[in-house]
N, C-alpha and C positions, 0 to 999 in steps of 0.2 A: 320194596322199592324204597330207595333213599331218602331222606328227609331233604327238604329244599333247603339250600345253602343261604344264609344272609348274604345280600351283596355288598359288597366293599363300599363305603361311602367314597366318593370322588372327592379327593383334596382340592382339584381343580373347579369343582362345582362350590362356588362361594355360598350358595344357599344352604348346603349341607356339611356340617363340620365333619371331618375326618373321625373313624372310630377312634374312642378312647380320650376325645376332645373335652374336656371340662365345659360345661354350659350352665347358664341360670334359665329356668322358665319365665315367660311373660305374657300376659296378654291373653292368659287362657280362660274360657268359660268357668272352668273349675277354679274359683279364686283361691282356696285353699292351697293349691299347687303353684300359685304365682309367688316368685321368688325362690323356690326351692332350687336346689344345684343337683348336678348329677354328670354322668357321663354317657355320651353318644355309644350306643352299641353297634348300630348299623341298621340296614333296612332289609326287608323281604322285597321279593317283586311287588307284591301287593302294595306295601307300604309305599314304594318308589313312584308306583302309579298314582298313589293318592297325594302324594307330596308330604309323606308322614316319616317320622325318624324313631326309631326305638332309642330311649334313654332309661339307664338304671341311676334312678335318684339316689342320692345320698342318704343313709337313715338320718331319723330325727336324732337330734343332740340327746346322746345317753341312751339310744337304742342298740342293741347290739346289729352288728353288719348284716347279720341273716334277715334283718326286717327289711333290707333296702327293697324298694317298690320300683317296678318297671313299667313305663307309660310309654305310648305312642301318640307323638304330637306333631303337629304341622312344623316344618322346618323355620317357618315365619316365627314361630313363637319360642325360638331358642336365641339367646344370647351369648356369646363367649364370657366363661367366667374369668374376668382379669384377676381376681385374686389367687388363682390356680393357673395362671397363663404359663405356659411352656411346660405342663405336666402332662403332655399327651400319653397314649397308651405305652410308648416304649418306656418311659417313666414310672409305671404305675408299679406298687410293690406286688409281692406274690399273693397276697390276700385279695387285693383288687381285681389282679388278671384272672384268680380261678374265680371270683365272684363274676366278673363279666363273661367268661367261658362258660359258667353253668348256667347264667342268665340266658345265654345264647343258643346253648342247647334246649333250654326250656321252651324258648321262643318258636325254634325250629319244629320241636314236638308240637307245641300248639297248634302252629301253622298246618301241620300234616293233618291232625285231628280234625281241624276245621274244614280242610279240603276234603277229607275223606266224608264228612258230614253232607256235604253239598254235592256228592256224585250222585 
């Protein structure tokens, strides 16, 4: 059985930035995440139903890129990151694209495991 794909975010949907868009988190209950920046990965069907979006956070300053953290947040808790405006997915460097693809694959595997656990 194939893994469920991430649904592409709709650029026309103003509430959900397109995949690869640089964003800043705000208004979260986990205060330590407020102000963190990252890139939109997309949404699974379940995330779309819940109004949530997968975001790959930028690693903390001085931390290796492999330490990047993925979070699922409400679209209303995202602000466009203006200091990196215009650097959507087509402008990502090779390492960032590889990291996004790896994280997307991990998200798909995790979703499949969760679906299997609830059958």
